[in-house]
C-alpha angles and dihedrals in degrees: 000000000000090000091057091053090051093050089049093052090047090054091053092051093051096045096263100297142058114257116238103234096164125112114247114213121192101219127223100037129128139171109254112237090253093055094047086072093055124105122263123244130195109191110197128190124190104193115231093006098151118216094257100040094097093057095032092055101033100248094186099185094048091047092050093045093050090057085059095052143359131325129181126216082235141317117241116224125220123258117300098036093218133132105252098039092050101043088052092046092054090049096047104030090233136117116248093253090056101044095041103241092110096162139354084261127023148140127250108211093193094054095033088226138118126232118206128174091225093056105094093196094053092044088054094049107100093200089078092062125082126183130041116282116219092248088052090051092047096048092047086060095047096258114133121235137191133195132199091189130317129159107280094005091121091052126093096233109185082000090295130118126175110277088242120029146147129220105240114267136143097224100089112091119237094243088053094051088052090049091055092051087052090050089053092052091050092056119114110274095254090056100035117110113237092193119051126176119201126184132201116194098178104093094052092047097051093041093053094045098044105013133260092276096054131115087235090061091048089053091050093052087053092051090052093044092051092049091054094049086056092049091052089048091055095053092048089050090052095047092230118141106229128178112220125203117187118195142155130211098230146332132257139236140189115252139192106271097177103051108043129166115255123212108292113252089230093069113095105197089197085066102035135051103222114189115202116278139142102187099028121032119185124194117203111195117223087201113034088209088074095058100086099045093046089047092051093047091048092051090056091045100041118118122165090003141074126228123213136179108229086233091062107041121147105278094228092065094060084218108121133109089261087063095040100108096170100040092247106130120098121246092238123031125197122200124184124224117239130292089023127085135179124259116182096170099053091244119130113253122238111269096243122062144168134179099096133117108320089219089069106099092225087062095056118113135216129263126181129156133183137163140094096305095050127084114243132250101357131135122208131197124258117291138176120269096237089073091070093077101062092042091056091046090053093048089052097044093241119153124216129184097182121107111256134172095230118095119217092210093066099067100018089098092065092062124085 
């Protein structure tokens, strides 16, 4: 039985399951002759890379590359300024209430089911995702795509996955990831992806754990900056003209870890479903007759947080019941006031957080772009992240007839 004990211990160490580190390839796909003539785009996201981190932590490669292309004062995330909603907003050009990922964790009243970003089964279920991600748009028009991680990239949305993709894991070394991108760019033209997404989790992780002002966050910024330098060097070595777009999903701010907000006494968990949240708490009433009384009680009790009916949210957030296409917003929504956060389990929160009002400067994300199709050495004002989608579609010559929230006119001026 000793071998069973060894296997059991190994499972504990690896989190209970073996991580899938293999490349997945959808067979039988080719770039059409017309698409082989189109530009190449590498869309990079550094999770939690606040708009000022490149300058603050001396990201020398990003700074130099921005001089060769376009930089934005900042990029404003969609509400809520959380990872899954915003990555999916960037890749679909839609606000979270319109594409369906309204939070990292939420309840769908129509399905009577919960979605949680840590639930592998839910994440892989395409029925949770609305909109048409850029890789789906490309593949539908016979342009190949590849993904080294992005929210929903391992999911067959509209029955379509990227031609080349990886199931998210943290076991593949950074240099190996970069080498795989190089391999993709060395494929024959009919098999070479024209759209590649690439995701960095490190800055978000360190800024959450140690705070946005920490040496650990600074080191994570350097890791990202060094990796981008290597990616650019590869394309130069291969003499392939690649357009790079560097974004983040949101910013990061320091919060009060000592004086958190406990669960309000007015919330009766026998009457409301309350998914986990510390910067955005949603209450889903089991009986709609309980909404008004609880809302009134919460307003009287509220200290250090704001209480909203989801029928009366600020219009600029695009996050009210009138926006809610999938019936996934709570009936009552609680939002803490910085630097406060909720803690319903009496555990201290991590010192770095996001998810707050996108208008707050610390929530703002990064945007840089450089390459043959971009103008050089220009700075543009802050814009909303939903406008990235139509710009990338235009750059790649992809057509779309679905209704999105992004406007092509916003970023059209940065293209040559």
